[in-house]
C-alpha positions, 0 to 999 in steps of 0.5 A: 206587600202593596197588594197583601192590604187587598188582599186581606180586606178582599179575603176577609170581605169574601168569608164574612158573605160565606158565613152570611150565607151559610146564617140565612140558609138556616135561617130559612129552614128553620120554621117559628109558627110557620115562619123563618126567624127573619119574619120576626126580625124584621120592620115593626115586629123586632121594635115590639121584641126589643122593648118587650126585653127592655121593659123586662130589664129591671126582673133581673134586679142587677143595679150595676147593668141597670145602671149601664142600661140608663146611659146607654139609653142617654146616648142611645138619643144623642144617636137619634138626634144626630143621625137626623143631621147626618144620616137623613140630610147629609150636614156633617156635624162635628159638634153634637155635643154642644146641644148635649151640654146646653141640655146639661145646664139648663137642669142644673140651673134650675134645680141644682147648685155647687157643693162647696164643703158641705154646704149647697148654694143653689144658684135658681132654684124655684119650686115650681120648675121641676124637671117635668118642665125643664124638659122640654125647656131643654129641647126647646133651648138646644132647637134654638141653638140649632137652628141658629147654628145652622143659620150661618152655616146654610151655605157651607157644604163637606168640610167647611161645615165640619170644622164651623160646628166643630168649633161650636161643639169646643166654644159651647164647654168653654163659654159655660166654663167662663161665665162666673154663674155656673161656677166654671170649673168646679161644675154644677149640681143638679136633682133628679126628677120630683115624684110622681103619684099615680092610681098604682101608688108613689113612682119615685126617682131619687132613691139614696140607693145610687144603683136603685134606678129603675124608675130612671132607666123607664124614664130614659126607656120611654123618651128613646121610644117617643123619640124612635116614632118620633124620628120614624114619623119623619122619616116617611115624611115628606120633610124626611124625603126633603132632607134624602134629596138634598142629601143626594144632590143638594143642586137637584133638589133645590131644582126640585122646589125643596126649600133648601133654607128649611129644610137644613134649618129643620134637621139642624134643629130638629137633631139639637131638640134630641140633644138637648133631651139627652143632656136634661136625661144626663144632668137628672141621672149623673147629679153633677155636671162640670164643662170638662166632661164635655170634649170633642170626643162625645160628638165622635164617640156620636158620629162612630156610634151612627157610622158603626150601626148604618148612617141614616138606620134606625135599628142600626144607629140604635145598635151601635150606640148599644155597642159601643156605650156598653163597650165604653161603660163595662166591657172596656174596664172588664178587658183591662182588667182581665188583660193586666191579669193574664199570664201572658202580660202580668209577669215580667218577662213574659212576652205581651209585657208591654201590654202592663202598661197599656191602659184600655180606658184612656186609649178608648179613641184610639179604639174608635179609630179602629172600629171607624176604619175596619168598618168603612174598609169592610162593612160602609153601609154598617151592621145595620144598614139603611136599604136606600144607602147600602144600595148606593154603596154597591153601586147599584141605585144608578141601575134602577132609575124607574125606582123611586127614593119614594119606593126605596123608603117605603121597601126598607119601612117595611122591613125588607131585606137586602136579599128581597130588595135586590131580587125586586132590583134585578127584576126591574132591571130586567124588565126594563131590559126586556121593554127596550128591546121591544122597544128597538125591535 
């Protein structure tokens, strides 16, 4: 029995590897405009293709799908922000929901209030303070709190850092719940962004139909694109390389001249900025928030998105957020209804009748845990892995000491696939071996 689990895991890995090799062979044999499909699915070309598809989504005129897409976009922002802290700097943050809370309450405080019966009680609604000013304000406030969180945790690593950030994430909703200004558990309402006049006509973000979210969807998509470009630039900058150095070996990074204090604070601060942007969008979109909405489950969900897609990989993080959020918002309810209506479950004497009382919606954390466990066992590098992290997990990172972190980052930016990266690594290793033999001779 003790050997059955490793054998099963090995068999699954072997089957997945065989399927992938067959798929790669089929894709290489297919040509589109003289190039294999892989050429169009790597690097910036795939990003442009994905952006074009996303921009055409409102053409479907499916209100429910568009509402789901807005929610997915908000969580993509959260995942990109947490990826800075966890994926780049290697700092385990389990309280990321705190910055999401700050962004939400910043918008709600200045534009909304509380609903009591049929009367609206406004807290601090100033006509001059619009959403377009509150969005950068929410990002700034979240960034400040990110730095404040990072400052006392500079000496902490691993589990101790995770415990402190977890405490911060749990404290922040309780603070808003117990300050009378924010109306406790009753929560607050918020307003949609103000209308914008353009040469092509008026853009209205506050439609009477709650499912008519076309312009809000485009706003979310625009912010996602801006954050992706910013995060990509940070990854390829000297600051991004300093984050990678800290993630790999903090002591060696300090010995190499990396300012640990400044670099860690920037990781916490910039990650929090993105969380604040996502929170501001969430409050304006839902138009009603409460402290009970911001539980520890949000931090765990965003973390699972990163692990599922690939820690440190921007395309992987986006894919993980898209899959998991769509599963949560739309697919999970459909699965729940289909299972309960199934003839194997619904009748009293059916073999799977015990599932009739099982609610998949309330057990999503169990499902996320199973997803996380499966990914760690079968594919720890994620669905779309970061090139450098993939080589580390395969145990071949130390074999190519002549290849610097800068070189691997450049390969990842060029969209180099796993096979090509392995080929180059093998060639470098072979070259270093031949040089060693020449020196011995």
